[in-house]
mmCIF file as gemmi writes it, N, C-alpha and C atoms, coordinates in Angstrom:
data_model
loop_
_atom_site.group_PDB
_atom_site.id
_atom_site.type_symbol
_atom_site.label_atom_id
_atom_site.label_alt_id
_atom_site.label_comp_id
_atom_site.label_asym_id
_atom_site.label_entity_id
_atom_site.label_seq_id
_atom_site.pdbx_PDB_ins_code
_atom_site.Cartn_x
_atom_site.Cartn_y
_atom_site.Cartn_z
_atom_site.occupancy
_atom_site.B_iso_or_equiv
_atom_site.pdbx_formal_charge
_atom_site.auth_seq_id
_atom_site.auth_asym_id
_atom_site.pdbx_PDB_model_num
ATOM 1 N N . MET Axp A 1 ? -15.931 3.266 13.106 1 0 ? 1 A 1
ATOM 2 C CA . MET Axp A 1 ? -15.83 2.249 12.083 1 0 ? 1 A 1
ATOM 3 C C . MET Axp A 1 ? -15.884 2.902 10.7 1 0 ? 1 A 1
ATOM 4 N N . PRO Axp A 2 ? -15.018 2.463 9.799 1 0 ? 2 A 1
ATOM 5 C CA . PRO Axp A 2 ? -15.064 3.022 8.449 1 0 ? 2 A 1
ATOM 6 C C . PRO Axp A 2 ? -16.312 2.553 7.7 1 0 ? 2 A 1
ATOM 7 N N . SER Axp A 3 ? -16.767 3.371 6.772 1 0 ? 3 A 1
ATOM 8 C CA . SER Axp A 3 ? -17.918 2.982 5.962 1 0 ? 3 A 1
ATOM 9 C C . SER Axp A 3 ? -17.498 2.104 4.787 1 0 ? 3 A 1
ATOM 10 N N . SER Axp A 4 ? -16.214 2.124 4.437 1 0 ? 4 A 1
ATOM 11 C CA . SER Axp A 4 ? -15.712 1.243 3.376 1 0 ? 4 A 1
ATOM 12 C C . SER Axp A 4 ? -14.26 0.867 3.654 1 0 ? 4 A 1
ATOM 13 N N . VAL Axp A 5 ? -13.889 -0.312 3.197 1 0 ? 5 A 1
ATOM 14 C CA . VAL Axp A 5 ? -12.509 -0.794 3.3 1 0 ? 5 A 1
ATOM 15 C C . VAL Axp A 5 ? -12.141 -1.493 1.998 1 0 ? 5 A 1
ATOM 16 N N . LEU Axp A 6 ? -10.856 -1.592 1.746 1 0 ? 6 A 1
ATOM 17 C CA . LEU Axp A 6 ? -10.39 -2.35 0.593 1 0 ? 6 A 1
ATOM 18 C C . LEU Axp A 6 ? -10.462 -3.829 0.945 1 0 ? 6 A 1
ATOM 19 N N . ALA Axp A 7 ? -11.171 -4.584 0.156 1 0 ? 7 A 1
ATOM 20 C CA . ALA Axp A 7 ? -11.318 -6.016 0.413 1 0 ? 7 A 1
ATOM 21 C C . ALA Axp A 7 ? -10.42 -6.849 -0.481 1 0 ? 7 A 1
ATOM 22 N N . GLU Axp A 8 ? -9.995 -6.273 -1.595 1 0 ? 8 A 1
ATOM 23 C CA . GLU Axp A 8 ? -9.191 -7.039 -2.547 1 0 ? 8 A 1
ATOM 24 C C . GLU Axp A 8 ? -8.385 -6.077 -3.409 1 0 ? 8 A 1
ATOM 25 N N . MET Axp A 9 ? -7.157 -6.465 -3.727 1 0 ? 9 A 1
ATOM 26 C CA . MET Axp A 9 ? -6.321 -5.722 -4.666 1 0 ? 9 A 1
ATOM 27 C C . MET Axp A 9 ? -5.726 -6.722 -5.652 1 0 ? 9 A 1
ATOM 28 N N . ASN Axp A 10 ? -5.906 -6.473 -6.925 1 0 ? 10 A 1
ATOM 29 C CA . ASN Axp A 10 ? -5.363 -7.353 -7.958 1 0 ? 10 A 1
ATOM 30 C C . ASN Axp A 10 ? -4.485 -6.545 -8.896 1 0 ? 10 A 1
ATOM 31 N N . ILE Axp A 11 ? -3.256 -6.985 -9.039 1 0 ? 11 A 1
ATOM 32 C CA . ILE Axp A 11 ? -2.313 -6.331 -9.948 1 0 ? 11 A 1
ATOM 33 C C . ILE Axp A 11 ? -1.633 -7.415 -10.765 1 0 ? 11 A 1
ATOM 34 N N . LYS Axp A 12 ? -1.489 -7.16 -12.063 1 0 ? 12 A 1
ATOM 35 C CA . LYS Axp A 12 ? -0.74 -8.056 -12.935 1 0 ? 12 A 1
ATOM 36 C C . LYS Axp A 12 ? 0.352 -7.262 -13.627 1 0 ? 12 A 1
ATOM 37 N N . ILE Axp A 13 ? 1.524 -7.871 -13.706 1 0 ? 13 A 1
ATOM 38 C CA . ILE Axp A 13 ? 2.647 -7.301 -14.437 1 0 ? 13 A 1
ATOM 39 C C . ILE Axp A 13 ? 3.106 -8.346 -15.435 1 0 ? 13 A 1
ATOM 40 N N . GLU Axp A 14 ? 3.063 -7.971 -16.689 1 0 ? 14 A 1
ATOM 41 C CA . GLU Axp A 14 ? 3.452 -8.885 -17.763 1 0 ? 14 A 1
ATOM 42 C C . GLU Axp A 14 ? 2.732 -10.227 -17.639 1 0 ? 14 A 1
ATOM 43 N N . GLY Axp A 15 ? 1.451 -10.171 -17.272 1 0 ? 15 A 1
ATOM 44 C CA . GLY Axp A 15 ? 0.63 -11.368 -17.155 1 0 ? 15 A 1
ATOM 45 C C . GLY Axp A 15 ? 0.752 -12.113 -15.846 1 0 ? 15 A 1
ATOM 46 N N . ASP Axp A 16 ? 1.712 -11.742 -15.001 1 0 ? 16 A 1
ATOM 47 C CA . ASP Axp A 16 ? 1.905 -12.403 -13.708 1 0 ? 16 A 1
ATOM 48 C C . ASP Axp A 16 ? 1.14 -11.661 -12.617 1 0 ? 16 A 1
ATOM 49 N N . LYS Axp A 17 ? 0.314 -12.405 -11.866 1 0 ? 17 A 1
ATOM 50 C CA . LYS Axp A 17 ? -0.408 -11.811 -10.75 1 0 ? 17 A 1
ATOM 51 C C . LYS Axp A 17 ? 0.564 -11.54 -9.608 1 0 ? 17 A 1
ATOM 52 N N . ILE Axp A 18 ? 0.496 -10.343 -9.049 1 0 ? 18 A 1
ATOM 53 C CA . ILE Axp A 18 ? 1.381 -9.936 -7.958 1 0 ? 18 A 1
ATOM 54 C C . ILE Axp A 18 ? 0.694 -10.235 -6.631 1 0 ? 18 A 1
ATOM 55 N N . PHE Axp A 19 ? 1.412 -10.926 -5.743 1 0 ? 19 A 1
ATOM 56 C CA . PHE Axp A 19 ? 0.866 -11.245 -4.432 1 0 ? 19 A 1
ATOM 57 C C . PHE Axp A 19 ? 0.956 -10.011 -3.536 1 0 ? 19 A 1
ATOM 58 N N . ILE Axp A 20 ? -0.181 -9.636 -2.959 1 0 ? 20 A 1
ATOM 59 C CA . ILE Axp A 20 ? -0.234 -8.538 -1.998 1 0 ? 20 A 1
ATOM 60 C C . ILE Axp A 20 ? -0.897 -9.07 -0.742 1 0 ? 20 A 1
ATOM 61 N N . PRO Axp A 21 ? -0.169 -9.141 0.372 1 0 ? 21 A 1
ATOM 62 C CA . PRO Axp A 21 ? -0.777 -9.67 1.596 1 0 ? 21 A 1
ATOM 63 C C . PRO Axp A 21 ? -1.971 -8.819 2.034 1 0 ? 21 A 1
ATOM 64 N N . LEU Axp A 22 ? -2.98 -9.46 2.56 1 0 ? 22 A 1
ATOM 65 C CA . LEU Axp A 22 ? -4.166 -8.775 3.051 1 0 ? 22 A 1
ATOM 66 C C . LEU Axp A 22 ? -3.794 -7.708 4.083 1 0 ? 22 A 1
ATOM 67 N N . SER Axp A 23 ? -2.781 -7.978 4.888 1 0 ? 23 A 1
ATOM 68 C CA . SER Axp A 23 ? -2.357 -7.035 5.925 1 0 ? 23 A 1
ATOM 69 C C . SER Axp A 23 ? -1.823 -5.728 5.345 1 0 ? 23 A 1
ATOM 70 N N . ALA Axp A 24 ? -1.474 -5.702 4.061 1 0 ? 24 A 1
ATOM 71 C CA . ALA Axp A 24 ? -0.934 -4.489 3.452 1 0 ? 24 A 1
ATOM 72 C C . ALA Axp A 24 ? -2.012 -3.448 3.16 1 0 ? 24 A 1
ATOM 73 N N . PHE Axp A 25 ? -3.288 -3.867 3.106 1 0 ? 25 A 1
ATOM 74 C CA . PHE Axp A 25 ? -4.33 -2.911 2.733 1 0 ? 25 A 1
ATOM 75 C C . PHE Axp A 25 ? -5.64 -3.046 3.49 1 0 ? 25 A 1
ATOM 76 N N . SER Axp A 26 ? -5.89 -4.144 4.179 1 0 ? 26 A 1
ATOM 77 C CA . SER Axp A 26 ? -7.231 -4.393 4.74 1 0 ? 26 A 1
ATOM 78 C C . SER Axp A 26 ? -7.611 -3.455 5.884 1 0 ? 26 A 1
ATOM 79 N N . ASP Axp A 27 ? -6.648 -2.792 6.502 1 0 ? 27 A 1
ATOM 80 C CA . ASP Axp A 27 ? -6.974 -1.872 7.596 1 0 ? 27 A 1
ATOM 81 C C . ASP Axp A 27 ? -7.051 -0.415 7.142 1 0 ? 27 A 1
ATOM 82 N N . LEU Axp A 28 ? -7.023 -0.176 5.846 1 0 ? 28 A 1
ATOM 83 C CA . LEU Axp A 28 ? -7.078 1.185 5.316 1 0 ? 28 A 1
ATOM 84 C C . LEU Axp A 28 ? -8.533 1.56 5.035 1 0 ? 28 A 1
ATOM 85 N N . GLY Axp A 29 ? -9.154 2.215 5.999 1 0 ? 29 A 1
ATOM 86 C CA . GLY Axp A 29 ? -10.566 2.541 5.9 1 0 ? 29 A 1
ATOM 87 C C . GLY Axp A 29 ? -10.849 3.775 5.07 1 0 ? 29 A 1
ATOM 88 N N . ASN Axp A 30 ? -12.017 3.777 4.458 1 0 ? 30 A 1
ATOM 89 C CA . ASN Axp A 30 ? -12.526 4.889 3.665 1 0 ? 30 A 1
ATOM 90 C C . ASN Axp A 30 ? -11.529 5.391 2.621 1 0 ? 30 A 1
ATOM 91 N N . PRO Axp A 31 ? -11.062 4.515 1.738 1 0 ? 31 A 1
ATOM 92 C CA . PRO Axp A 31 ? -10.141 4.979 0.693 1 0 ? 31 A 1
ATOM 93 C C . PRO Axp A 31 ? -10.851 5.955 -0.244 1 0 ? 31 A 1
ATOM 94 N N . LYS Axp A 32 ? -10.164 7.024 -0.6 1 0 ? 32 A 1
ATOM 95 C CA . LYS Axp A 32 ? -10.756 8.057 -1.466 1 0 ? 32 A 1
ATOM 96 C C . LYS Axp A 32 ? -10.13 8.063 -2.853 1 0 ? 32 A 1
ATOM 97 N N . GLN Axp A 33 ? -8.802 7.931 -2.922 1 0 ? 33 A 1
ATOM 98 C CA . GLN Axp A 33 ? -8.075 7.963 -4.194 1 0 ? 33 A 1
ATOM 99 C C . GLN Axp A 33 ? -6.98 6.913 -4.172 1 0 ? 33 A 1
ATOM 100 N N . ILE Axp A 34 ? -6.739 6.301 -5.335 1 0 ? 34 A 1
ATOM 101 C CA . ILE Axp A 34 ? -5.646 5.332 -5.469 1 0 ? 34 A 1
ATOM 102 C C . ILE Axp A 34 ? -4.874 5.692 -6.734 1 0 ? 34 A 1
ATOM 103 N N . PHE Axp A 35 ? -3.562 5.822 -6.589 1 0 ? 35 A 1
ATOM 104 C CA . PHE Axp A 35 ? -2.68 6.168 -7.699 1 0 ? 35 A 1
ATOM 105 C C . PHE Axp A 35 ? -1.581 5.121 -7.815 1 0 ? 35 A 1
ATOM 106 N N . ILE Axp A 36 ? -1.005 5.023 -8.993 1 0 ? 36 A 1
ATOM 107 C CA . ILE Axp A 36 ? 0.186 4.198 -9.199 1 0 ? 36 A 1
ATOM 108 C C . ILE Axp A 36 ? 1.275 5.093 -9.76 1 0 ? 36 A 1
ATOM 109 N N . GLU Axp A 37 ? 2.446 5.044 -9.143 1 0 ? 37 A 1
ATOM 110 C CA . GLU Axp A 37 ? 3.626 5.752 -9.633 1 0 ? 37 A 1
ATOM 111 C C . GLU Axp A 37 ? 4.703 4.713 -9.889 1 0 ? 37 A 1
ATOM 112 N N . SER Axp A 38 ? 5.481 4.921 -10.944 1 0 ? 38 A 1
ATOM 113 C CA . SER Axp A 38 ? 6.519 3.933 -11.237 1 0 ? 38 A 1
ATOM 114 C C . SER Axp A 38 ? 7.775 4.603 -11.765 1 0 ? 38 A 1
ATOM 115 N N . ASN Axp A 39 ? 8.875 3.892 -11.58 1 0 ? 39 A 1
ATOM 116 C CA . ASN Axp A 39 ? 10.124 4.214 -12.25 1 0 ? 39 A 1
ATOM 117 C C . ASN Axp A 39 ? 10.684 2.901 -12.757 1 0 ? 39 A 1
ATOM 118 N N . LYS Axp A 40 ? 11.885 2.889 -13.252 1 0 ? 40 A 1
ATOM 119 C CA . LYS Axp A 40 ? 12.362 1.652 -13.89 1 0 ? 40 A 1
ATOM 120 C C . LYS Axp A 40 ? 12.602 0.506 -12.914 1 0 ? 40 A 1
ATOM 121 N N . ASP Axp A 41 ? 12.869 0.796 -11.641 1 0 ? 41 A 1
ATOM 122 C CA . ASP Axp A 41 ? 13.2 -0.264 -10.685 1 0 ? 41 A 1
ATOM 123 C C . ASP Axp A 41 ? 12.045 -0.701 -9.785 1 0 ? 41 A 1
ATOM 124 N N . GLU Axp A 42 ? 11.095 0.185 -9.548 1 0 ? 42 A 1
ATOM 125 C CA . GLU Axp A 42 ? 10.027 -0.144 -8.617 1 0 ? 42 A 1
ATOM 126 C C . GLU Axp A 42 ? 8.783 0.663 -8.943 1 0 ? 42 A 1
ATOM 127 N N . PHE Axp A 43 ? 7.671 0.29 -8.297 1 0 ? 43 A 1
ATOM 128 C CA . PHE Axp A 43 ? 6.448 1.076 -8.42 1 0 ? 43 A 1
ATOM 129 C C . PHE Axp A 43 ? 5.784 1.172 -7.061 1 0 ? 43 A 1
ATOM 130 N N . ALA Axp A 44 ? 4.909 2.148 -6.93 1 0 ? 44 A 1
ATOM 131 C CA . ALA Axp A 44 ? 4.214 2.379 -5.669 1 0 ? 44 A 1
ATOM 132 C C . ALA Axp A 44 ? 2.721 2.544 -5.932 1 0 ? 44 A 1
ATOM 133 N N . ILE Axp A 45 ? 1.936 1.983 -5.028 1 0 ? 45 A 1
ATOM 134 C CA . ILE Axp A 45 ? 0.508 2.236 -4.996 1 0 ? 45 A 1
ATOM 135 C C . ILE Axp A 45 ? 0.29 3.212 -3.851 1 0 ? 45 A 1
ATOM 136 N N . ILE Axp A 46 ? -0.34 4.334 -4.151 1 0 ? 46 A 1
ATOM 137 C CA . ILE Axp A 46 ? -0.571 5.367 -3.156 1 0 ? 46 A 1
ATOM 138 C C . ILE Axp A 46 ? -2.071 5.472 -2.927 1 0 ? 46 A 1
ATOM 139 N N . ILE Axp A 47 ? -2.454 5.331 -1.665 1 0 ? 47 A 1
ATOM 140 C CA . ILE Axp A 47 ? -3.871 5.352 -1.293 1 0 ? 47 A 1
ATOM 141 C C . ILE Axp A 47 ? -4.084 6.514 -0.332 1 0 ? 47 A 1
ATOM 142 N N . ASN Axp A 48 ? -4.972 7.426 -0.688 1 0 ? 48 A 1
ATOM 143 C CA . ASN Axp A 48 ? -5.37 8.516 0.202 1 0 ? 48 A 1
ATOM 144 C C . ASN Axp A 48 ? -6.76 8.194 0.718 1 0 ? 48 A 1
ATOM 145 N N . GLY Axp A 49 ? -6.944 8.345 2.036 1 0 ? 49 A 1
ATOM 146 C CA . GLY Axp A 49 ? -8.248 8.018 2.582 1 0 ? 49 A 1
ATOM 147 C C . GLY Axp A 49 ? -8.437 8.512 3.988 1 0 ? 49 A 1
ATOM 148 N N . GLY Axp A 50 ? -9.463 7.987 4.645 1 0 ? 50 A 1
ATOM 149 C CA . GLY Axp A 50 ? -9.789 8.353 6.009 1 0 ? 50 A 1
ATOM 150 C C . GLY Axp A 50 ? -10.802 9.471 6.083 1 0 ? 50 A 1
ATOM 151 N N . GLY Axp A 51 ? -11.003 9.959 7.296 1 0 ? 51 A 1
ATOM 152 C CA . GLY Axp A 51 ? -11.923 11.067 7.539 1 0 ? 51 A 1
ATOM 153 C C . GLY Axp A 51 ? -11.148 12.331 7.842 1 0 ? 51 A 1
ATOM 154 N N . SER Axp A 52 ? -11.829 13.339 8.367 1 0 ? 52 A 1
ATOM 155 C CA . SER Axp A 52 ? -11.184 14.631 8.589 1 0 ? 52 A 1
ATOM 156 C C . SER Axp A 52 ? -9.996 14.544 9.554 1 0 ? 52 A 1
ATOM 157 N N . SER Axp A 53 ? -10.171 13.97 10.703 1 0 ? 53 A 1
ATOM 158 C CA . SER Axp A 53 ? -9.06 13.886 11.655 1 0 ? 53 A 1
ATOM 159 C C . SER Axp A 53 ? -8.269 12.579 11.524 1 0 ? 53 A 1
ATOM 160 N N . THR Axp A 54 ? -8.752 11.676 10.694 1 0 ? 54 A 1
ATOM 161 C CA . THR Axp A 54 ? -8.068 10.389 10.538 1 0 ? 54 A 1
ATOM 162 C C . THR Axp A 54 ? -7.552 10.197 9.112 1 0 ? 54 A 1
ATOM 163 N N . SER Axp A 55 ? -7.415 11.276 8.353 1 0 ? 55 A 1
ATOM 164 C CA . SER Axp A 55 ? -6.979 11.123 6.972 1 0 ? 55 A 1
ATOM 165 C C . SER Axp A 55 ? -5.538 10.62 6.933 1 0 ? 55 A 1
ATOM 166 N N . TYR Axp A 56 ? -5.246 9.845 5.916 1 0 ? 56 A 1
ATOM 167 C CA . TYR Axp A 56 ? -3.942 9.212 5.811 1 0 ? 56 A 1
ATOM 168 C C . TYR Axp A 56 ? -3.511 9.133 4.345 1 0 ? 56 A 1
ATOM 169 N N . LYS Axp A 57 ? -2.233 8.856 4.192 1 0 ? 57 A 1
ATOM 170 C CA . LYS Axp A 57 ? -1.652 8.525 2.894 1 0 ? 57 A 1
ATOM 171 C C . LYS Axp A 57 ? -0.886 7.227 3.102 1 0 ? 57 A 1
ATOM 172 N N . ALA Axp A 58 ? -1.275 6.196 2.375 1 0 ? 58 A 1
ATOM 173 C CA . ALA Axp A 58 ? -0.598 4.9 2.464 1 0 ? 58 A 1
ATOM 174 C C . ALA Axp A 58 ? 0.203 4.694 1.179 1 0 ? 58 A 1
ATOM 175 N N . ILE Axp A 59 ? 1.446 4.289 1.347 1 0 ? 59 A 1
ATOM 176 C CA . ILE Axp A 59 ? 2.319 4.048 0.203 1 0 ? 59 A 1
ATOM 177 C C . ILE Axp A 59 ? 2.776 2.6 0.262 1 0 ? 59 A 1
ATOM 178 N N . LEU Axp A 60 ? 2.423 1.825 -0.761 1 0 ? 60 A 1
ATOM 179 C CA . LEU Axp A 60 ? 2.859 0.435 -0.867 1 0 ? 60 A 1
ATOM 180 C C . LEU Axp A 60 ? 3.925 0.386 -1.959 1 0 ? 60 A 1
ATOM 181 N N . ILE Axp A 61 ? 5.14 -0.017 -1.607 1 0 ? 61 A 1
ATOM 182 C CA . ILE Axp A 61 ? 6.267 -0.024 -2.541 1 0 ? 61 A 1
ATOM 183 C C . ILE Axp A 61 ? 6.52 -1.461 -3.004 1 0 ? 61 A 1
ATOM 184 N N . PHE Axp A 62 ? 6.7 -1.639 -4.315 1 0 ? 62 A 1
ATOM 185 C CA . PHE Axp A 62 ? 6.948 -2.94 -4.927 1 0 ? 62 A 1
ATOM 186 C C . PHE Axp A 62 ? 8.254 -2.894 -5.719 1 0 ? 62 A 1
ATOM 187 N N . LYS Axp A 63 ? 8.995 -3.99 -5.644 1 0 ? 63 A 1
ATOM 188 C CA . LYS Axp A 63 ? 10.21 -4.144 -6.443 1 0 ? 63 A 1
ATOM 189 C C . LYS Axp A 63 ? 10.303 -5.6 -6.874 1 0 ? 63 A 1
ATOM 190 N N . ASP Axp A 64 ? 10.663 -5.817 -8.129 1 0 ? 64 A 1
ATOM 191 C CA . ASP Axp A 64 ? 10.774 -7.181 -8.661 1 0 ? 64 A 1
ATOM 192 C C . ASP Axp A 64 ? 9.505 -8 -8.415 1 0 ? 64 A 1
ATOM 193 N N . LYS Axp A 65 ? 8.347 -7.37 -8.593 1 0 ? 65 A 1
ATOM 194 C CA . LYS Axp A 65 ? 7.041 -8.016 -8.47 1 0 ? 65 A 1
ATOM 195 C C . LYS Axp A 65 ? 6.681 -8.453 -7.047 1 0 ? 65 A 1
ATOM 196 N N . TYR Axp A 66 ? 7.37 -7.875 -6.052 1 0 ? 66 A 1
ATOM 197 C CA . TYR Axp A 66 ? 7.079 -8.171 -4.645 1 0 ? 66 A 1
ATOM 198 C C . TYR Axp A 66 ? 6.895 -6.872 -3.878 1 0 ? 66 A 1
ATOM 199 N N . ILE Axp A 67 ? 5.978 -6.867 -2.926 1 0 ? 67 A 1
ATOM 200 C CA . ILE Axp A 67 ? 5.85 -5.721 -2.041 1 0 ? 67 A 1
ATOM 201 C C . ILE Axp A 67 ? 7.058 -5.718 -1.106 1 0 ? 67 A 1
ATOM 202 N N . THR Axp A 68 ? 7.668 -4.558 -0.927 1 0 ? 68 A 1
ATOM 203 C CA . THR Axp A 68 ? 8.833 -4.452 -0.053 1 0 ? 68 A 1
ATOM 204 C C . THR Axp A 68 ? 8.562 -3.594 1.176 1 0 ? 68 A 1
ATOM 205 N N . LYS Axp A 69 ? 7.637 -2.63 1.036 1 0 ? 69 A 1
ATOM 206 C CA . LYS Axp A 69 ? 7.403 -1.738 2.165 1 0 ? 69 A 1
ATOM 207 C C . LYS Axp A 69 ? 6.003 -1.143 2.091 1 0 ? 69 A 1
ATOM 208 N N . ARG Axp A 70 ? 5.467 -0.849 3.258 1 0 ? 70 A 1
ATOM 209 C CA . ARG Axp A 70 ? 4.208 -0.113 3.388 1 0 ? 70 A 1
ATOM 210 C C . ARG Axp A 70 ? 4.453 0.984 4.401 1 0 ? 70 A 1
ATOM 211 N N . LYS Axp A 71 ? 4.091 2.197 4.043 1 0 ? 71 A 1
ATOM 212 C CA . LYS Axp A 71 ? 4.189 3.314 4.979 1 0 ? 71 A 1
ATOM 213 C C . LYS Axp A 71 ? 2.845 4.024 4.992 1 0 ? 71 A 1
ATOM 214 N N . VAL Axp A 72 ? 2.284 4.194 6.182 1 0 ? 72 A 1
ATOM 215 C CA . VAL Axp A 72 ? 1.017 4.899 6.352 1 0 ? 72 A 1
ATOM 216 C C . VAL Axp A 72 ? 1.306 6.152 7.172 1 0 ? 72 A 1
ATOM 217 N N . ILE Axp A 73 ? 0.967 7.295 6.583 1 0 ? 73 A 1
ATOM 218 C CA . ILE Axp A 73 ? 1.279 8.588 7.189 1 0 ? 73 A 1
ATOM 219 C C . ILE Axp A 73 ? -0.019 9.28 7.572 1 0 ? 73 A 1
ATOM 220 N N . LEU Axp A 74 ? -0.121 9.733 8.816 1 0 ? 74 A 1
ATOM 221 C CA . LEU Axp A 74 ? -1.286 10.496 9.26 1 0 ? 74 A 1
ATOM 222 C C . LEU Axp A 74 ? -1.175 11.889 8.663 1 0 ? 74 A 1
ATOM 223 N N . SER Axp A 75 ? -2.159 12.299 7.884 1 0 ? 75 A 1
ATOM 224 C CA . SER Axp A 75 ? -2.094 13.573 7.149 1 0 ? 75 A 1
ATOM 225 C C . SER Axp A 75 ? -2.018 14.791 8.056 1 0 ? 75 A 1
ATOM 226 N N . GLU Axp A 76 ? -2.633 14.711 9.227 1 0 ? 76 A 1
ATOM 227 C CA . GLU Axp A 76 ? -2.649 15.86 10.133 1 0 ? 76 A 1
ATOM 228 C C . GLU Axp A 76 ? -1.26 16.156 10.709 1 0 ? 76 A 1
ATOM 229 N N . PHE Axp A 77 ? -0.449 15.117 10.943 1 0 ? 77 A 1
ATOM 230 C CA . PHE Axp A 77 ? 0.899 15.281 11.49 1 0 ? 77 A 1
ATOM 231 C C . PHE Axp A 77 ? 1.887 14.421 10.695 1 0 ? 77 A 1
ATOM 232 N N . PRO Axp A 78 ? 2.115 14.724 9.422 1 0 ? 78 A 1
ATOM 233 C CA . PRO Axp A 78 ? 2.899 13.817 8.571 1 0 ? 78 A 1
ATOM 234 C C . PRO Axp A 78 ? 4.346 13.608 9.011 1 0 ? 78 A 1
ATOM 235 N N . ASP Axp A 79 ? 4.932 14.587 9.692 1 0 ? 79 A 1
ATOM 236 C CA . ASP Axp A 79 ? 6.315 14.434 10.141 1 0 ? 79 A 1
ATOM 237 C C . ASP Axp A 79 ? 6.425 13.794 11.517 1 0 ? 79 A 1
ATOM 238 N N . GLN Axp A 80 ? 5.288 13.566 12.174 1 0 ? 80 A 1
ATOM 239 C CA . GLN Axp A 80 ? 5.314 13.071 13.541 1 0 ? 80 A 1
ATOM 240 C C . GLN Axp A 80 ? 4.648 11.708 13.724 1 0 ? 80 A 1
ATOM 241 N N . VAL Axp A 81 ? 3.676 11.375 12.869 1 0 ? 81 A 1
ATOM 242 C CA . VAL Axp A 81 ? 2.925 10.136 13.068 1 0 ? 81 A 1
ATOM 243 C C . VAL Axp A 81 ? 2.906 9.336 11.767 1 0 ? 81 A 1
ATOM 244 N N . TRP Axp A 82 ? 3.544 8.17 11.8 1 0 ? 82 A 1
ATOM 245 C CA . TRP Axp A 82 ? 3.491 7.255 10.676 1 0 ? 82 A 1
ATOM 246 C C . TRP Axp A 82 ? 3.78 5.844 11.153 1 0 ? 82 A 1
ATOM 247 N N . GLU Axp A 83 ? 3.419 4.903 10.336 1 0 ? 83 A 1
ATOM 248 C CA . GLU Axp A 83 ? 3.672 3.479 10.61 1 0 ? 83 A 1
ATOM 249 C C . GLU Axp A 83 ? 4.36 2.916 9.379 1 0 ? 83 A 1
ATOM 250 N N . GLU Axp A 84 ? 5.412 2.135 9.597 1 0 ? 84 A 1
ATOM 251 C CA . GLU Axp A 84 ? 6.136 1.566 8.46 1 0 ? 84 A 1
ATOM 252 C C . GLU Axp A 84 ? 6.32 0.067 8.667 1 0 ? 84 A 1
ATOM 253 N N . THR Axp A 85 ? 6.028 -0.696 7.618 1 0 ? 85 A 1
ATOM 254 C CA . THR Axp A 85 ? 6.172 -2.147 7.637 1 0 ? 85 A 1
ATOM 255 C C . THR Axp A 85 ? 7.073 -2.554 6.484 1 0 ? 85 A 1
ATOM 256 N N . ASN Axp A 86 ? 8.054 -3.401 6.76 1 0 ? 86 A 1
ATOM 257 C CA . ASN Axp A 86 ? 8.929 -3.933 5.724 1 0 ? 86 A 1
ATOM 258 C C . ASN Axp A 86 ? 8.559 -5.39 5.482 1 0 ? 86 A 1
ATOM 259 N N . TYR Axp A 87 ? 8.536 -5.774 4.203 1 0 ? 87 A 1
ATOM 260 C CA . TYR Axp A 87 ? 8.191 -7.135 3.81 1 0 ? 87 A 1
ATOM 261 C C . TYR Axp A 87 ? 9.397 -7.799 3.178 1 0 ? 87 A 1
ATOM 262 N N . SER Axp A 88 ? 9.541 -9.083 3.425 1 0 ? 88 A 1
ATOM 263 C CA . SER Axp A 88 ? 10.572 -9.871 2.72 1 0 ? 88 A 1
ATOM 264 C C . SER Axp A 88 ? 9.991 -11.233 2.404 1 0 ? 88 A 1
ATOM 265 N N . PHE Axp A 89 ? 10.443 -11.782 1.278 1 0 ? 89 A 1
ATOM 266 C CA . PHE Axp A 89 ? 9.946 -13.068 0.81 1 0 ? 89 A 1
ATOM 267 C C . PHE Axp A 89 ? 11.131 -13.941 0.424 1 0 ? 89 A 1
ATOM 268 N N . ASN Axp A 90 ? 11.063 -15.216 0.731 1 0 ? 90 A 1
ATOM 269 C CA . ASN Axp A 90 ? 12.092 -16.162 0.336 1 0 ? 90 A 1
ATOM 270 C C . ASN Axp A 90 ? 11.897 -16.449 -1.14 1 0 ? 90 A 1
ATOM 271 N N . GLN Axp A 91 ? 12.808 -15.989 -1.964 1 0 ? 91 A 1
ATOM 272 C CA . GLN Axp A 91 ? 12.692 -16.136 -3.406 1 0 ? 91 A 1
ATOM 273 C C . GLN Axp A 91 ? 13.647 -17.2 -3.946 1 0 ? 91 A 1
ATOM 274 N N . SER Axp A 92 ? 14.291 -17.965 -3.075 1 0 ? 92 A 1
ATOM 275 C CA . SER Axp A 92 ? 15.295 -18.936 -3.519 1 0 ? 92 A 1
ATOM 276 C C . SER Axp A 92 ? 14.703 -20.102 -4.312 1 0 ? 92 A 1
ATOM 277 N N . SER Axp A 93 ? 13.419 -20.388 -4.137 1 0 ? 93 A 1
ATOM 278 C CA . SER Axp A 93 ? 12.813 -21.526 -4.827 1 0 ? 93 A 1
ATOM 279 C C . SER Axp A 93 ? 12.341 -21.165 -6.228 1 0 ? 93 A 1
ATOM 280 N N . GLN Axp A 94 ? 12.589 -19.94 -6.658 1 0 ? 94 A 1
ATOM 281 C CA . GLN Axp A 94 ? 12.109 -19.526 -7.985 1 0 ? 94 A 1
ATOM 282 C C . GLN Axp A 94 ? 13.202 -19.555 -8.999 1 0 ? 94 A 1
């Protein structure tokens, strides 16, 4: 069991709160570092965490104020073990 987990993430862009599903971060145990990287079209939240044999790098990608992808990479075998989730949202009502 992890000794700490992310319970909440709050991001605002130009005053608008960005929706981040709980499933995008709630299973990331023992977070150690969180970074934000951006370019003109999208931004990413990068979370490094875990223990010695369970260390990971999680990348949450956002575009147009919506999360589009989450990739969690096991640090010990980065080219062999990863999990990727794609998100889509119905934006027609906006």
